[in-house]
N, C-alpha and C positions, 0 to 999 in steps of 0.2 A: 314577560320576556317575549321578544319577537320570534316567530317561527320562521324557519327557512322555507323557501318555496318548494313545492313538491317536485318541480321539474326545472332543469337548468335551461338557460336560454340557448338558442341554437348554436351561436358561435362558440360559447364557452363549452358546451357539451362536446362539439367536434374536437376542440383543442384537447380536452381531457381524454377523449377516446384515442387520440393520436399520441398520447404520452407526453403532451406538452403542458405548460402551465400558463395560466392567464398572465399577461404582461402588465395589465393595468387594473387598478382597483376601480370600484364603482365611481369614485370621485376623480378618476383620471390620473392618479399618482402612480408612479412606477412602483412595483412590488418586487421584493427579493425573496426567493425561496431559500429557507434554511434547512439543510439536510442534517438531521440529528445523528446520522451515522457517518458523517463526513470526517476524515482524518483531520486532527488538529494541526499536524505539521505537514508541510508540503514535500519535505525531503528527508532522507535518512540522516543527513548531516545535522538537521535541526533536532532530530530525535536524540542523537548521541550527545549533543550539547545540553539538552534538557535533562538527561539522566533518567532516574526512576521517579515516577509520579510527578513529572514536571519540574523536579528540583535538580539543579546541576549537581554532578557527583561531588565536586569540591565542597559545595555548601553542605551537602548531606553528611559527608565525612567529618567536617568541622563540627556539625551539630552532634554527631555521635560521640566525638571526643569530649564535647562539653557535657553530654549526658553521662558518660563514663566517669568524668571528674566529679559530677554531682553525686553519683552513686557511691564513689569512694568516700566523699565527705559525709554521706549518710550512713556508712557502715558503722554499726554500734559495736564497740569493743569494750567488754567489761573491764573495769580498771582504768580505762582511758577516757571514755565518754561518760557524761553525767546524765542521770535520768531526769526528765522534766517533772514538774509538779504533777502528782497523781499517776505517774508512770511506774510500772513494775516490770521486772524481767520474768519471762516465762521460758522454761527450758524446752528445747526442741526434742520431743520424745523420739523422733526418728534417729537422733544421734546417739541414743543410749540403748544399751541392751538391758541394763538394770539401773534404777534410780530410786533411792529412798532417803528420807530424812527422819531423824528421831531426836527428840528433845529430852533433856533431864532438868531437874529442879534448878540446878546451878550450872553455868557454863563450865567447860573443862579446857584448860590450857594445853594439856598433854594427855596422850593415851598410847596404848600399844596393843597390837593384835597377838592373840595366843594361838599357836599352832594346835590343831586338834587331831583326833583319831578318825576323822570322817573320810580321809583319803586325800591324796595329792591330785593336782591337775583336774579339779572338779569343774564340770561345765553344765551340770543339771540344776534345775530349779524346782522348788524354792531353795535358796541358799541359806546356810547357817554360819554365823560368825561369832567367835568368842573374843572378848576384849576386856581391857582394864583401863580405868581413867581416874584422874583426881580432880576434884571440883575446885572452883574459884568462887567462894561465897563472898558476899559483901563484908567489908572489914569489920563492921559492927556485929556481924554474925559469923565470925571466924570459927566458932565452935560447931557450926552446922556443916563444916567441910567433911567430905567423905571420900574414901577409896571405893570406887564402884567396880564390882566384878559383873560383867555383862554377858548375856547371851542374846544375840539378835537372830531370830528365826523367821521363817515365812517370807524371806526376801525373794519376791517373785520377779520374773522378767517383765519387760515393758509390754503392755497390751497394744498391739499395732492394728487392731480391728481386723479388716479383711485384706490388709496389705499383703499378708503372707498366708498362703493357703497350702496345706500339705495333708497327707494321709494321717499324720499324727496329731492333727489339730485337736481332736476330741481328747486324746491322752494328755495334751498340753494345757487343757483348760485350767487344771489345778495349779499349774506352774504360773499362770498369769493372774489368777483370781485370789491367790493366797494373801491373807492379811499379815503384814509385818508385825512381829511381836518382840517387845523389848522386856527381858527379865533381868532384874538386878539383885545383887546381894551387896549390901553396904557395910563398910568397916569405918567406924568413926575416926576422924582426924581432927586436929585442933589448929590446923594451919593450911593455907593454900598450897596446892601441889604445883611446883614449878615444872617438874618433869618426872615422868614415870617410865620405867622400862621393866620388861619381863625376862626372867631366866627360867628355862625348863631343864630340869635334871633328867638325864636319860633314864628310861624305865628299865629296871633290873628284874622286877618281879611282874610277870604278865597278869597276875591276879590283883595287883595293886595299881592304882592310878599314878601317873607321873607326878613327882613333886614339882610345884611351880612357885617360884619366888617373884615378888615384885620389890623394886627399890624405888624410893620416892625422895626427891630433893624438895624440901619444904621451904616456905617463905621465912620460917624462923631458924634457918640454917641447920636443921637436923636432917639426917638421912635415916629413913625408916625402911626396914626390911620385913616383909610379911610373907608368910606361907599361906597362899590362897587356895591350896588344894581342896580343903573342905568346902569352900564356897562354890568352886567349880563343880565338884562332884554332886552337890545338892541339886543342880539344874536337871540332871538326868536320873536322880534318885529321889523322887518326891517323898516328903516326910522326913528327910534327913534334918536333924537338928544340929545347929552350930553353937558351940559353947562360947561364953564370953572370952575364955582363954584363947580360943582359936582365932578370935578377932584381934588379938593384941599382936604387936610386932615381935618377931623373934629376935630382933636386934635394933637398937637405937644408937646411931653413931653421932657423936658430937665433936668431931675434930675440926670442923669448919667454924671460923669466927664470923663469917658473913654468908649470906645466902648465895645460891648459885643455880645454874641451869644445866651444867654439863654432867652427863651421866651415861655410862654404858657398861654392859656385861660382856665379858670375853666369851666369844662363841666356841672357844677351843679348850676351855677349862670346865669340865662337867660339874664339879662340886660347887663352883661359884667363885668368880674373880671380878671385882667391881672397881671402876674408876669414877671419881667424883671431882668436879672442879668448881671453884667459887669466884666471887667478885674480887677477891684479893689476888687472883692470879695463881693460886695454889691448887695442886692436883694431888689427891690422896688415893692410895691403893688399899683395898680391903679384900681379904680372902677368907674362905670358909674351909676349915679343916676339922674333921671329926664333929661337925655340927656346931662348931664355935666360930664366930666371926671376929677376925682380928684385923686392925688397921695399922699399917706401918706409919709411925709418927714422923717419918722423914718425907715431906712433900716434894713433888717435882716442881721446880721453880724455873722461871725464864720469861714468862709473859709479863709485860708491863701494864696490861689491862686485865679486865675480867675474862675468865675462861667461859666461853659461850657454848662450846660443844666439844664432845670427845667421841672418837671412834676407834675401836680396836681393829687391827689388821685382820682380815678374814682368813689369813693363811699363816701368819707368824705370831705365835702365842705371847711373845715378849714385846711386840711393837704396837704402838698406838699413835694417833694423830690428835692434835687439839687445835681449836680455832679460838681467836681472841678478839676483843674490842681494840687491841693494838694493831689490827690489820694484818696479823701474821697467822700462818699455819705452821705448827712445829711438829716434827716427828721425833718420837722418844723410844728408848729401849729401857725396859724396866730393870734390866740387869746392870745398868750403869750406876756406879757408886756415887757419881757426882750429882745425880738427879737433875742433870741438865739435858736440853734437847740435842739430838744428833744433827738435825737439819732444821733450819728456820728460813721461811720464805715469805716475803711481803707480797700478799696477793690482792690487797685492797687499801685504798686510802681512807676507808671507813671501817666500821666494825664488821668483822666476819662472824655472822650469826650462826651458821650451820654448815656442816660438812657431811659427806656420804662417801663411803668407800665401796667401790664396785665389787660385787660378789663374783662376777664372771671374769672381768679383766682387772685383776687385783693391783695393777699398776696405775689405775685411773682413780682419781679423787675429785669429787664435785664440791664446790664451795658456793655459798650464798651470802651476799653482803648487805649492809644497811642501805646502800645506794640503789638497790634493786637489781644489781648485776649478779648473775650467776655464771660460773665458769667451770670448765673441765680441765684437769691438769694431769700430765703424764709424770708420775713420780720417778721414772727412770731418768728424767732430766734434772731432778733435784739433787744437788751435790752438797755434801757437808762443807762448811766453811773451815778454812785453816786459820791458825793464829796469825799468819802473816797477811792474808788477803781474804776478803769476803768472796763467797761463791757468786758467780753471775746469776742475775735474776732471770729465771725461766719465763717463757711466755705460755699462756694457756693454749691447750689444743683447740678449745672453742670457748667463746664468751658471748653472752647475750644480755642486752639492756632493755628487753621488751617491757619488763615490769618497772613501774615508776615509783614504787614504794619498797620498803625493806623486804628482803627474803626471810620468811619465817620458818620454812621447812624445805628439805630437799632429800630425795631418796631415789637411788637406782632401782630399776625393775629387778626383782630377784632372779629372773631367768633369762631375760632379754638384755644383752650387753650394750644396747644402744638407747634404751628408753629411760627417761628420767621424769619424775614427778616433782613439781615445784609449787610451793604455796607462798603467797606474798601478801603484804599489807594493803594491796589494792583490791582485796576481796575476790581474788581469783586463785584457782588451783589449775595449773597448766600441765599438759603432758607434752614431752618433746622426744623427737627421734634424731639422734646424732648421726644416724646412718645416712641421712639425706645430705648429699654433697652438692656443691654448686660449681659449675664451670665459670670461668671468668666472664663469659658473655651472658650468663644467666642473671636474672633480676635478684636483688637482695630482698625483695618484698614478695609477699604471697598474694597472687591474683591482683598484682599491682596496687594492693592496699599498703600504704606507707608504713614502714617500720614493723612489719609483721614477717619475721623470717620464715622461710619454708620449713625449717626444722620444727616449728610449732605445730603440733598435731591437734591439740584440743584445748579449749578454754572453758573451764567450769566455774560458774559464779557461786561463791560461798561467802556469806557475810562474816567478816572478821576472822577469816580462817587462820589458825595458828599452827596446825601440824597435820601432816598427811603420811599415810603408810600404804604400801601395797600389801595385799593379802598373799602370803607365801604359797597357799594351796589352791587359790581360785585365780587362774590366769587373768590378768587385766583388771582385777577388782581393786578399787582404790577407796580408802576410807579417810575422812578428814574430820577435824573438830574445829568449831568456831563459836562466835557469839550467839549464833542461832541454833546451836546443837550439833549433832553429828550428821554427816552425809556419807552415804555409801553408794558407789556407782560403778558401772562398767560401760565403757563406750564401745562404739562399733569400730573405733580407730585402733585399739590395742587388744 
């Protein structure tokens, strides 16, 4: 490599000392000096035209809009978008306060949560939950079906690492690190459980546990009533033995000729008052008097399809509502000698699978249909039809078509009058807040993502979810059952 001379020639040296630059190269060609700090633009007008980073503002804004559109297209919505080969969904732990999954030998189509004596409005961890469920064994193993009495304990809150630091962190270590425990007591059944519900008799003797009954609608059209008080007591009294007689039903009802799914206990009759509906469209009333279960052999009739769900009024002891595959919801009075509905409203052109009566605003009823639509209705707008003219068809207070598969479960929050939990056949369990109202100018979409209404609070993925319930004593706690077992969670949203 050639070395530069140690000294400049005279003319060049003088020019450099004077702050000038040589005008010619050694070969005599003109040279142009390039100032690396020179402004790229000669005027402010050119700068404004070029925008930021040399890109005109209009071009940059158009590109940002394209990027936003691409982002919307890439937003993965469970139940809408399909996972690619080898892809799996992982929950965002920052969105949950508590999240646990538990599995049983056979999946369960239905379950119910049992209120306990651990206190109301519980917010401490680890949490404990008592529940009952009925299994769905393979048809060739129907004799393996069971009624499961369950205690779920050690349900810790989410471990957020160092995201949350407080003076109580050391005390809360056990709350985070506790291992979930599932304890079960099983009662043999010989048929799949279509639906199960719990009834708790008020405690009269403080020295004795409350009597707790379960009612099961089975696939073979029987209604089984069990007293599960001994099984529940055994969880907290180790060594307690359960006799074979205590595992047998206290009553087996055979008034139905076909199987059914509709089942509900009256919340206003302490000794026990039960409604059951079947695929023939018939509804039977069973009551307990003096320890004896008696069914009125005169069914309530009026549905032209199967009875899919039943709900007692939370405030009127003689009033109940029923949903049917005929697309209607009917309201009945048990005192009616005709055994016919007082009000009938067509709420869907498909099967109405589930209904839920609000515990706080008792004039509100939620419905879920086979087309994925769930709606909220104001019962004050439902009028009885007269012999001369049919009553006008009311419109729902709110209606949502976010789910693209059948609604399998719906339930109002027990204490918040605007929150609803919905389970659907698209493998999602969603939470909604009807208190979110829209102005005419507001978007019908959430964060500009198409067809996601602002009332949608939370989407929880759950494989083949069939049923969901709020825990009445743990605010915001939701439990669901599906093909993959049980899930119990509490979000930061509710």
